C-alpha positions as CSV (number, residue, x, y, z in Angstrom):
1,E,-57.6,-43.2,-173.9
2,N,-61.0,-41.4,-174.1
3,G,-64.1,-43.0,-172.7
4,S,-67.5,-42.6,-171.1
5,V,-69.7,-44.7,-168.8
6,R,-73.5,-44.6,-168.6
7,V,-75.6,-46.3,-165.9
8,S,-79.3,-46.5,-166.0
9,A,-82.1,-47.9,-163.8
10,Q,-85.9,-48.0,-164.2
11,Y,-88.7,-49.2,-162.0
12,R,-92.4,-49.4,-162.8
13,D,-95.4,-50.5,-160.7
14,Q,-98.7,-50.5,-162.5
15,D,-102.1,-51.3,-160.9
16,Q,-104.7,-53.4,-162.7
17,S,-107.0,-52.1,-165.4
18,I,-110.6,-51.4,-164.8
19,D,-113.3,-52.1,-167.5
20,A,-114.9,-48.7,-168.2
21,A,-118.3,-50.2,-169.0
22,S,-118.7,-52.7,-166.2
23,G,-116.2,-51.5,-163.6
24,S,-114.8,-55.0,-163.2
25,M,-111.1,-55.5,-162.4
26,S,-108.9,-57.2,-165.0
27,D,-106.2,-58.6,-162.6
28,D,-103.3,-57.5,-164.9
29,E,-101.2,-55.5,-162.5
30,Y,-97.4,-55.8,-163.0
31,E,-94.1,-54.7,-161.5
32,A,-91.0,-54.2,-163.7
33,R,-87.4,-53.2,-163.0
34,A,-84.4,-52.8,-165.2
35,V,-80.7,-51.8,-164.8
36,G,-78.0,-51.3,-167.3
37,I,-74.5,-50.1,-167.8
38,R,-72.7,-49.0,-171.0
39,T,-69.1,-47.9,-171.6
40,D,-67.6,-46.5,-174.8
41,W,-63.9,-45.8,-175.4
42,D,-61.2,-45.1,-177.9
43,A,-58.1,-47.2,-177.7
44,G,-55.7,-44.4,-178.6
45,G,-55.9,-44.9,-182.3
46,Q,-58.9,-45.3,-184.7
47,D,-60.5,-48.2,-182.9
48,R,-63.7,-47.6,-181.0
49,F,-65.2,-50.0,-178.5
50,T,-68.6,-50.5,-176.8
51,L,-69.4,-52.8,-174.0
52,Q,-72.9,-52.9,-172.4
53,S,-75.0,-55.1,-170.3
54,D,-78.7,-55.0,-169.3
55,Y,-81.0,-56.9,-166.9
56,Q,-84.8,-56.8,-166.8
57,N,-87.2,-58.4,-164.4
58,L,-91.0,-58.6,-164.7
59,K,-93.6,-59.9,-162.3
60,K,-97.2,-59.8,-163.6
61,N,-100.6,-61.2,-162.7
62,N,-102.0,-62.8,-165.8
63,D,-105.7,-63.2,-166.0
64,I,-105.6,-65.6,-168.9
65,A,-108.9,-66.7,-170.5
66,L,-108.7,-70.5,-170.5
67,H,-111.6,-72.8,-171.1
68,E,-112.6,-74.3,-167.8
69,D,-112.0,-77.9,-168.9
70,V,-108.6,-76.9,-170.3
71,A,-107.7,-75.0,-167.1
72,A,-108.6,-78.0,-165.0
73,A,-106.1,-80.1,-166.9
74,V,-103.2,-77.7,-166.4
75,P,-101.2,-78.8,-163.3
76,Q,-100.4,-76.1,-160.8
77,F,-102.2,-73.4,-162.8
78,E,-101.1,-70.1,-161.5
79,E,-101.9,-66.5,-162.5
80,D,-98.6,-65.0,-161.3
81,I,-96.0,-65.0,-164.0
82,G,-92.5,-63.6,-164.3
83,S,-89.5,-63.3,-166.6
84,D,-85.8,-62.5,-166.3
85,N,-83.6,-61.3,-169.1
86,A,-79.9,-60.5,-169.2
87,N,-77.6,-59.7,-172.1
88,V,-74.0,-58.6,-172.8
89,L,-73.0,-56.9,-176.0
90,F,-69.5,-56.0,-177.4
91,R,-68.9,-53.9,-180.5
92,W,-65.6,-53.0,-182.2
93,Q,-65.5,-50.3,-184.9
94,R,-62.5,-49.5,-187.0
95,P,-62.5,-46.7,-189.6
96,F,-59.7,-46.6,-192.2
97,S,-57.9,-43.6,-193.7
98,S,-59.2,-44.6,-197.1
99,G,-62.7,-44.0,-196.0
100,D,-63.6,-47.7,-195.5
101,S,-64.7,-49.1,-192.2
102,Q,-65.5,-52.4,-190.5
103,E,-67.5,-53.3,-187.5
104,I,-67.8,-56.5,-185.4
105,Q,-70.5,-57.0,-182.9
106,T,-71.4,-59.9,-180.7
107,Y,-73.9,-60.4,-178.0
108,V,-75.2,-63.1,-175.7
109,D,-78.8,-63.0,-174.4
110,W,-80.4,-65.1,-171.7
111,T,-84.1,-65.3,-171.2
112,D,-86.1,-67.2,-168.5
113,R,-89.9,-66.9,-168.6
114,N,-92.5,-68.6,-166.4
115,E,-96.0,-68.1,-167.9
116,S,-99.3,-69.4,-166.6
117,T,-99.3,-72.3,-169.1
118,Y,-95.6,-72.8,-169.9
119,A,-92.0,-72.2,-168.9
120,Y,-89.3,-71.2,-171.4
121,R,-85.6,-70.8,-171.2
122,R,-83.4,-69.6,-174.1
123,T,-79.8,-68.7,-174.8
124,T,-78.9,-66.7,-177.9
125,V,-75.4,-66.1,-179.3
126,D,-75.2,-63.6,-182.1
127,V,-72.1,-62.6,-184.1
128,D,-72.3,-59.9,-186.8
129,Y,-69.6,-58.5,-189.2
130,Q,-70.0,-55.6,-191.5
131,Y,-67.6,-53.9,-194.0
132,N,-68.2,-50.6,-195.6
133,L,-66.3,-49.9,-198.8
134,H,-66.5,-46.2,-199.6
135,Q,-63.2,-45.4,-201.4
136,M,-64.7,-45.8,-204.9
137,A,-65.9,-42.7,-206.7
138,E,-69.3,-43.9,-207.8
139,H,-70.0,-46.9,-205.5
140,R,-70.5,-47.3,-201.8
141,L,-70.5,-51.0,-201.0
142,T,-71.6,-52.5,-197.8
143,T,-71.4,-56.2,-197.1
144,G,-71.8,-58.4,-194.0
145,L,-72.3,-61.7,-192.4
146,N,-74.4,-62.8,-189.4
147,Y,-74.5,-66.0,-187.5
148,R,-77.0,-66.7,-184.7
149,Y,-77.2,-69.8,-182.5
150,I,-80.2,-70.5,-180.2
151,A,-80.6,-73.2,-177.5
152,D,-83.9,-73.4,-175.7
153,H,-85.8,-75.5,-173.2
154,F,-89.6,-75.6,-173.1
155,E,-91.9,-77.0,-170.4
156,G,-95.5,-77.1,-171.6
157,T,-98.9,-78.0,-170.2
158,F,-102.2,-79.4,-171.6
159,A,-103.1,-75.8,-172.7
160,F,-99.8,-74.9,-174.5
161,D,-97.1,-77.3,-175.6
162,L,-94.3,-77.8,-178.1
163,G,-93.4,-81.1,-179.8
164,E,-89.7,-80.8,-178.9
165,P,-88.9,-79.6,-175.4
166,D,-85.2,-79.1,-176.1
167,L,-83.9,-77.7,-179.3
168,E,-80.8,-76.2,-180.7
169,Y,-80.9,-74.3,-184.0
170,D,-79.0,-71.7,-185.9
171,Q,-79.2,-69.4,-188.9
172,G,-76.7,-67.6,-191.2
173,T,-77.2,-64.4,-193.2
174,F,-75.2,-62.7,-195.9
175,F,-76.1,-59.3,-197.3
176,L,-74.6,-57.0,-200.0
177,Q,-75.7,-53.5,-200.8
178,D,-74.3,-51.1,-203.4
179,E,-75.1,-47.4,-203.5
180,I,-74.4,-46.2,-207.1
181,S,-74.2,-42.5,-207.9
182,F,-74.5,-42.1,-211.7
183,S,-74.6,-38.3,-211.4
184,R,-75.4,-35.6,-208.9
185,Q,-79.1,-36.0,-209.8
186,F,-79.5,-39.7,-210.2
187,A,-78.6,-42.6,-207.9
188,T,-79.7,-46.2,-207.2
189,I,-79.4,-48.6,-204.3
190,L,-79.2,-52.3,-205.1
191,G,-79.1,-55.0,-202.4
192,V,-79.8,-58.6,-201.5
193,K,-80.0,-60.6,-198.3
194,L,-79.6,-64.3,-198.4
195,E,-80.6,-66.3,-195.3
196,S,-80.4,-70.0,-194.3
197,T,-82.3,-71.1,-191.2
198,A,-83.2,-74.3,-189.4
199,V,-86.7,-74.3,-190.8
200,N,-85.9,-73.0,-194.3
201,E,-82.8,-74.0,-196.2
202,F,-82.6,-70.8,-198.3
203,E,-84.4,-67.5,-198.6
204,Y,-83.6,-64.4,-200.7
205,Q,-84.7,-60.8,-200.1
206,P,-83.6,-58.4,-202.9
207,T,-84.3,-54.7,-203.1
208,A,-83.8,-52.0,-205.7
209,R,-84.3,-48.3,-205.0
210,F,-83.9,-45.4,-207.6
211,L,-83.6,-41.7,-206.6
212,W,-83.8,-38.6,-208.8
213,T,-82.8,-35.3,-207.2
214,P,-83.2,-32.5,-209.8
215,N,-82.2,-29.9,-207.1
216,D,-81.3,-29.7,-203.5
217,D,-84.9,-29.3,-202.3
218,L,-86.6,-32.1,-204.3
219,T,-86.2,-35.9,-204.4
220,L,-88.4,-38.4,-206.3
221,W,-87.8,-42.1,-205.7
222,T,-89.2,-45.5,-206.4
223,A,-88.4,-48.9,-205.0
224,V,-89.1,-52.6,-205.4
225,S,-88.4,-55.0,-202.5
226,R,-89.1,-58.5,-201.3
227,A,-89.3,-59.5,-197.6
228,I,-90.1,-62.7,-195.8
229,A,-91.4,-63.8,-192.4
230,T,-89.6,-67.0,-191.4
231,P,-91.7,-69.7,-189.7
232,S,-91.3,-69.7,-186.0
233,R,-90.5,-72.7,-183.9
234,A,-94.1,-72.6,-182.6
235,A,-95.7,-72.5,-186.1
236,Q,-94.2,-75.8,-186.9
237,G,-94.6,-77.6,-183.6
238,I,-97.1,-75.9,-181.4
239,T,-100.2,-77.4,-179.6
240,V,-102.7,-75.0,-178.2
241,R,-106.0,-76.0,-176.5
242,N,-108.6,-73.4,-175.5
243,G,-112.2,-72.5,-175.8
244,L,-114.0,-71.6,-179.1
245,P,-116.0,-68.5,-180.0
246,A,-119.4,-68.6,-178.3
247,A,-121.3,-68.9,-181.6
248,T,-119.1,-71.8,-182.8
249,E,-119.5,-73.7,-179.5
250,A,-123.2,-73.2,-179.5
251,R,-123.5,-74.6,-183.0
252,I,-121.5,-77.6,-182.1
253,R,-123.6,-78.3,-179.0
254,Q,-126.8,-78.1,-181.1
255,L,-125.4,-80.7,-183.6
256,A,-124.2,-83.0,-180.7
257,A,-127.6,-82.8,-179.1
258,I,-129.2,-84.2,-182.3
259,R,-126.5,-86.8,-182.9
260,F,-126.1,-88.0,-179.2
261,P,-129.5,-87.2,-177.6
262,T,-128.8,-89.5,-174.6
263,L,-125.5,-87.7,-173.7
264,V,-126.3,-84.7,-171.5
265,N,-122.8,-83.7,-170.4
266,G,-120.6,-82.2,-173.2
267,T,-117.1,-80.7,-173.3
268,V,-116.2,-78.6,-176.4
269,Y,-112.9,-76.9,-177.0
270,G,-110.5,-76.1,-179.8
271,K,-107.0,-77.5,-180.6
272,L,-104.5,-75.7,-182.8
273,T,-101.4,-77.6,-183.9
274,G,-98.3,-76.6,-185.8
275,N,-97.3,-77.9,-189.3
276,E,-93.9,-79.0,-190.2
277,Q,-94.6,-78.1,-193.8
278,Y,-95.5,-74.5,-192.8
279,D,-93.7,-72.1,-195.2
280,S,-92.4,-68.6,-195.1
281,E,-94.8,-65.7,-195.7
282,S,-93.6,-63.2,-198.3
283,V,-94.4,-59.7,-199.5
284,T,-93.2,-57.9,-202.6
285,A,-93.5,-54.1,-202.2
286,Y,-93.7,-51.5,-204.9
287,E,-93.2,-47.9,-203.7
288,I,-93.1,-44.4,-205.2
289,G,-92.1,-41.4,-203.0
290,Y,-91.8,-37.6,-203.1
291,R,-89.9,-35.3,-200.8
292,H,-89.9,-31.6,-201.2
293,Q,-88.5,-28.7,-199.1
294,I,-91.1,-26.3,-200.5
295,T,-89.9,-23.3,-198.5
296,E,-87.5,-22.9,-195.6
297,R,-90.4,-23.6,-193.2
298,L,-92.5,-26.2,-195.1
299,F,-91.4,-29.8,-195.9
300,V,-93.6,-32.5,-197.4
301,D,-92.9,-36.3,-197.7
302,A,-95.4,-38.5,-199.5
303,T,-95.3,-42.2,-200.4
304,T,-97.8,-44.5,-202.2
305,Y,-97.3,-48.2,-202.4
306,Y,-98.7,-51.6,-203.5
307,N,-97.9,-54.8,-201.6
308,D,-98.4,-58.3,-202.9
309,Y,-98.5,-61.0,-200.1
310,K,-98.0,-64.7,-200.7
311,N,-98.3,-67.8,-198.4
312,L,-100.1,-65.9,-195.7
313,R,-100.7,-67.8,-192.4
314,T,-104.1,-69.5,-192.1
315,F,-105.7,-71.9,-189.6
316,D,-106.9,-74.9,-191.6
317,A,-109.8,-77.1,-190.3
318,R,-109.2,-80.8,-189.8
319,P,-111.7,-83.5,-188.9
320,A,-113.0,-83.1,-185.4
321,T,-112.2,-85.6,-182.7
322,V,-115.2,-86.9,-180.8
323,T,-114.9,-89.1,-177.7
324,L,-118.0,-90.7,-176.1
325,D,-118.3,-91.6,-172.4
326,V,-121.6,-93.4,-172.4
327,P,-121.6,-94.7,-168.8
328,N,-121.3,-91.1,-167.6
329,L,-123.6,-89.7,-170.3
330,A,-120.8,-87.4,-171.6
331,Y,-118.9,-86.6,-174.7
332,T,-115.8,-84.5,-175.6
333,Y,-115.7,-82.7,-178.9
334,V,-112.4,-81.3,-180.1
335,Y,-112.4,-78.8,-183.0
336,N,-109.1,-79.3,-184.8
337,L,-107.1,-76.6,-186.6
338,T,-103.5,-76.6,-188.0
339,Y,-101.2,-73.9,-189.4
340,G,-101.3,-73.5,-193.2
341,N,-100.4,-71.1,-196.0
342,K,-103.8,-71.0,-197.7
343,A,-104.2,-67.3,-198.5
344,E,-102.8,-64.4,-200.5
345,A,-103.5,-60.7,-200.2
346,H,-102.7,-57.3,-201.6
347,S,-102.7,-53.9,-200.0
348,T,-102.7,-50.3,-201.2
349,G,-101.6,-47.4,-199.2
350,F,-100.6,-43.8,-198.9
351,E,-98.5,-42.0,-196.3
352,L,-98.1,-38.3,-195.9
353,A,-95.8,-36.3,-193.5
354,A,-95.6,-32.5,-193.4
355,N,-93.7,-30.2,-191.2
356,W,-94.6,-26.5,-191.1
357,A,-92.9,-23.8,-189.0
358,P,-95.2,-20.8,-188.7
359,L,-92.6,-19.2,-186.5
360,Q,-89.0,-19.8,-185.8
361,S,-89.9,-21.3,-182.4
362,W,-93.1,-23.1,-183.4
363,Q,-93.4,-26.3,-185.5
364,L,-96.5,-28.2,-186.6
365,K,-96.2,-31.8,-187.7
366,L,-98.9,-33.6,-189.6
367,S,-99.0,-37.2,-190.6
368,Y,-101.7,-39.3,-192.3
369,T,-101.8,-43.0,-193.3
370,Y,-104.2,-44.8,-195.5
371,F,-104.0,-48.6,-195.6
372,N,-106.4,-51.0,-197.3
373,L,-105.7,-54.8,-197.1
374,V,-107.7,-57.3,-199.2
375,V,-107.2,-61.0,-198.3
376,D,-107.8,-63.6,-201.0
377,P,-108.1,-67.2,-199.4
378,D,-107.5,-70.3,-201.6
379,A,-110.6,-71.8,-203.2
380,G,-112.7,-73.5,-200.6
381,H,-110.9,-71.9,-197.6
382,D,-112.5,-69.3,-195.3
383,G,-109.2,-67.5,-194.7
384,L,-109.3,-68.0,-190.9
385,G,-106.1,-66.6,-189.5
386,A,-105.4,-64.3,-192.4
387,Q,-108.8,-62.7,-192.7
388,E,-108.5,-61.2,-189.3
389,L,-105.5,-59.1,-190.5
390,S,-107.8,-56.8,-192.5
391,D,-110.1,-56.4,-189.5
392,Q,-107.3,-55.5,-187.1
393,S,-105.6,-53.0,-189.4
394,P,-106.9,-49.4,-189.3
395,M,-107.7,-48.0,-192.7
396,H,-107.0,-44.3,-191.6
397,Q,-104.6,-42.9,-189.1
398,A,-103.9,-39.2,-188.5
399,L,-101.7,-37.3,-186.1
400,L,-101.1,-33.6,-185.5
401,R,-98.3,-32.5,-183.2
402,S,-97.3,-29.0,-182.1
403,Q,-93.9,-28.2,-180.6
404,H,-93.5,-24.6,-179.3
405,E,-90.4,-23.2,-177.6
406,L,-91.6,-20.6,-175.1
407,G,-88.1,-19.5,-174.1
408,E,-84.8,-20.9,-173.1
409,Q,-86.2,-23.1,-170.4
410,W,-89.8,-23.8,-171.4
411,E,-91.4,-25.9,-174.2
412,F,-95.1,-26.5,-174.9
413,D,-96.1,-29.6,-176.9
414,W,-99.5,-30.9,-177.7
């Protein structure tokens, strides 16, 4: 038998950040540690096995920004948080003399998190099977099945809660991919992924990719794919209470002062709730690519694309909840929002990567990305929740990297 063992350990202690403008402390220091072990071995024949296990622990001070009235309603509110995670993975690979191969992988993951506003425990069991059929002349088929089971327990607070504290759910996935070589110059990849989850009965994700390689140095390709983002447990059953943007709260207080002039004490905060009807977000991507080894020392890879998004996540306004406490001259105003799918969007983009080696020992790598996202909310909707995506996504990104070997023992990168 041939085998190897690898043991790893990591420790990190990071002090709190300091605001560059004001000099104030952020109270976000943390301490993290991790250990792991992995062993790989051959069982004398063609079978190959992997067994690995990891454990991570995190302790962090969390300076969470909670509205003062919400924080007052959170029992035993603490800034110190922590998490523990452990997992065990086993993989069995068997290649066949025909060129086919199969792989079975299973893992169990345990997570225990204690946050400022909630506690969460989760156990995940995952089993994955894949078969690669490569003995046919023009086809390379890959198919597989996956099953995942999750059991979790949630303890919430007034600030952050879920409708069901204990939940067990699973999902099943089937995929099939065929790489078809029509000739040395032309090939296509066709695939589909079918998924059934606890929140959606059925989802499909097909892809088609076509490649033309007129010579060994040049490849032109195009692809059409559909992908989905499955609703999370939180999106369908969450309750979050916290403060509102300062401008929104000021406007509400002005209106309240006109409507309830005798009430001088006011509490204003927002409430976001999940939606059991919340659906999957989807994107259909259209891509065209170009790869060219122009010379021995110059390589260029360029891609342009158009993405069409449907059912994007939005936060939909609901009637506000107003409670009056006349004896104490006070009121409580709750601004209500719920998860929705009230927006579409499209994006256009371009990606460029170029590698140039001026010398045998010196490489320059350039990358550039252009991304433009346009959100289109449904009629009468302000696009809250989806509109922020365009604000948070940089339109231009560029990177230049130099790697220079200065000898057998030295390397200079910038």
